[in-house]
C-alpha positions as CSV (number, residue, x, y, z in Angstrom):
1,X,38.8,-176.4,43.2
2,X,40.5,-174.1,45.5
3,X,38.9,-172.8,48.8
4,X,39.2,-169.1,49.6
5,X,39.8,-168.2,53.3
6,X,39.1,-165.1,55.5
7,X,41.5,-166.1,58.3
8,X,44.4,-163.7,57.9
9,X,46.7,-166.5,56.7
10,X,46.0,-166.8,52.9
11,X,47.0,-163.4,51.6
12,X,43.7,-162.3,52.4
13,X,44.5,-159.3,54.8
14,X,43.2,-159.4,58.2
15,X,41.1,-162.2,59.7
16,X,37.3,-161.9,59.4
17,X,37.5,-158.6,57.2
18,X,35.5,-159.9,54.5
19,X,38.3,-160.4,52.1
20,X,39.2,-163.8,51.1
21,X,42.2,-165.3,49.5
22,X,44.3,-168.3,48.6
23,X,47.6,-169.2,47.0
24,X,47.6,-170.8,43.6
25,X,51.0,-171.9,42.4
26,X,50.4,-174.0,39.2
27,X,51.3,-171.2,36.8
28,X,54.3,-173.0,35.2
29,X,53.6,-171.5,31.9
30,X,53.1,-167.7,30.8
31,X,49.8,-166.7,29.3
32,X,46.1,-166.0,30.3
33,X,44.4,-167.9,33.1
34,X,40.6,-168.0,33.6
35,X,39.0,-168.6,36.8
36,X,35.6,-169.1,38.1
37,X,34.4,-168.1,41.6
38,X,31.4,-169.2,43.4
39,X,30.3,-167.9,46.8
40,X,27.6,-169.7,48.7
41,X,26.0,-168.8,52.2
42,X,23.0,-167.5,54.0
43,X,21.9,-163.8,54.4
44,X,18.8,-162.9,56.5
45,X,18.0,-166.5,56.7
46,X,18.0,-167.0,52.9
47,X,20.6,-169.2,51.1
48,X,22.5,-167.7,48.2
49,X,24.8,-168.5,45.4
50,X,26.8,-165.9,43.5
51,X,29.3,-166.7,40.6
52,X,31.8,-164.5,38.7
53,X,34.5,-165.3,36.1
54,X,37.8,-163.5,35.7
55,X,41.0,-163.6,33.7
56,X,44.4,-162.9,34.9
57,X,47.8,-163.0,33.0
58,X,51.0,-164.5,34.1
59,X,54.1,-163.1,32.4
60,X,56.3,-165.6,30.7
61,X,60.0,-165.5,32.0
62,X,61.2,-165.5,28.4
63,X,62.9,-162.0,28.4
64,X,63.3,-159.0,30.7
65,X,64.3,-155.3,30.2
66,X,68.0,-155.0,31.1
67,X,67.3,-151.2,31.8
68,X,70.2,-150.1,29.5
69,X,69.4,-147.6,26.9
70,X,71.1,-145.5,24.4
71,X,69.9,-142.7,22.0
72,X,71.0,-141.1,18.7
73,X,69.6,-139.1,15.8
74,X,69.5,-140.9,12.6
75,X,70.0,-139.0,9.2
76,X,69.3,-141.4,6.6
77,X,69.5,-139.2,3.6
78,X,72.4,-137.1,4.5
79,X,70.6,-133.8,4.5
80,X,71.7,-132.7,8.1
81,X,68.3,-133.3,9.7
82,X,67.2,-136.5,11.7
83,X,64.5,-138.6,10.1
84,X,64.4,-140.6,13.5
85,X,65.4,-140.4,17.1
86,X,66.5,-143.9,17.8
87,X,66.4,-145.2,21.3
88,X,68.2,-148.6,21.8
89,X,66.9,-150.8,24.6
90,X,69.0,-153.8,25.8
91,X,66.8,-157.1,26.4
92,X,68.0,-160.2,28.2
93,X,66.2,-163.0,26.4
94,X,66.1,-166.5,28.0
95,X,64.1,-168.2,25.4
96,X,63.9,-167.4,21.6
97,X,60.8,-165.8,20.4
98,X,59.4,-162.9,18.6
99,X,59.2,-159.9,21.0
100,X,57.5,-156.3,20.7
101,X,58.8,-153.4,22.5
102,X,57.0,-150.2,22.3
103,X,57.4,-146.8,24.2
104,X,56.5,-143.1,24.0
105,X,58.9,-140.1,24.4
106,X,57.5,-137.0,26.4
107,X,58.8,-133.5,27.0
108,X,57.7,-133.0,30.7
109,X,54.0,-133.9,30.8
110,X,53.5,-133.5,27.0
111,X,53.3,-136.6,24.6
112,X,55.6,-136.3,21.5
113,X,56.0,-139.6,19.7
114,X,55.3,-143.4,19.8
115,X,57.6,-146.0,18.6
116,X,57.2,-149.8,18.4
117,X,59.6,-152.6,17.1
118,X,58.8,-156.4,16.6
119,X,61.8,-158.7,16.3
120,X,62.7,-162.5,16.5
121,X,65.4,-162.6,19.1
122,X,67.6,-165.6,20.2
123,X,68.8,-166.2,23.9
124,X,71.3,-163.8,25.2
125,X,71.6,-160.0,25.7
126,X,70.0,-158.3,22.7
127,X,69.2,-155.0,21.6
128,X,65.9,-153.6,20.2
129,X,65.8,-150.2,18.4
130,X,62.9,-147.9,18.8
131,X,62.6,-145.1,16.1
132,X,60.5,-142.2,16.9
133,X,59.5,-140.4,13.7
134,X,61.4,-137.1,13.3
135,X,58.4,-135.3,11.8
136,X,56.4,-135.8,14.8
137,X,59.3,-134.4,17.0
138,X,59.4,-131.4,14.7
139,X,55.8,-131.0,14.7
140,X,55.6,-131.0,18.5
141,X,57.9,-127.8,18.5
142,X,59.5,-129.1,21.7
143,X,63.2,-129.4,22.6
144,X,64.6,-132.3,24.3
145,X,65.9,-134.1,26.4
146,X,63.0,-136.4,26.1
147,X,61.8,-138.8,28.7
148,X,61.2,-142.6,27.5
149,X,58.0,-143.6,29.0
150,X,55.2,-146.3,29.0
151,X,57.6,-149.1,27.8
152,X,55.8,-152.3,27.1
153,X,57.8,-155.5,26.4
154,X,55.5,-158.4,25.0
155,X,56.1,-162.0,23.8
156,X,54.3,-161.7,20.6
157,X,55.1,-165.3,19.2
158,X,51.3,-166.4,19.4
159,X,49.0,-164.3,21.5
160,X,50.7,-161.2,22.8
161,X,51.5,-161.6,26.4
162,X,52.9,-158.7,28.4
163,X,56.2,-159.5,30.1
164,X,57.2,-156.3,31.6
165,X,56.1,-152.6,31.8
166,X,58.2,-149.7,33.0
167,X,57.9,-146.0,33.1
168,X,60.4,-143.0,33.0
169,X,63.3,-145.3,32.1
170,X,65.5,-143.2,30.2
171,X,66.1,-139.4,29.4
172,X,67.7,-138.6,26.0
173,X,70.4,-136.2,25.1
174,X,69.0,-132.6,24.6
175,X,67.8,-132.1,20.8
176,X,66.3,-129.2,19.2
177,X,63.2,-130.0,17.7
178,X,64.5,-128.1,14.5
179,X,67.2,-131.0,14.1
180,X,64.4,-133.3,12.9
181,X,62.0,-134.0,10.2
182,X,62.1,-133.8,6.3
183,X,62.9,-130.7,4.9
184,X,60.6,-129.8,2.0
185,X,61.9,-127.0,-0.2
186,X,59.1,-125.4,-2.4
187,X,60.3,-123.3,-5.4
188,X,58.1,-120.9,-7.0
189,X,58.7,-119.5,-10.3
190,X,60.0,-116.0,-10.8
191,X,57.8,-113.7,-12.8
192,X,59.4,-110.6,-14.2
193,X,57.6,-107.7,-15.7
194,X,59.2,-105.6,-18.3
């Protein structure tokens, strides 16, 4: 049990402002913590009891975004067009685990594409590649540079737990949307009339 206070000395704001708080420091492990709150008192000479439950998440200190990024167009089939825009993100790993990194690219306020990568990573400075689908970039008909936004790093070894979130972390090189996507050629038969 943990008593909440409205005295201005327990992370509760000002004294007697109706906001109660307390400090809880037994969060050694990352994960989801459940709490049950009970308030008792008297209102208009009538006793009352109110209960509520809540869940909060403690991010494990197993990895962190290193805020180092690099991008390149990937032409896997050698046809001169990029099948992927790859953004490589550096991750500082302190505990080996399976991590998932996801992000989106935007042109201004317009969403262009989403990418996600799930990898087992050992301790140390590691790199996770995010591959944004070239067909999605071509379909947007928007030229870069693109902004990398809504970056989420999770520890996915068991139940996914969010470690870190960041927004507007990187701007790519200036690409033309016409550099991306698969090139489909359709050949029609030639019909000649005598």
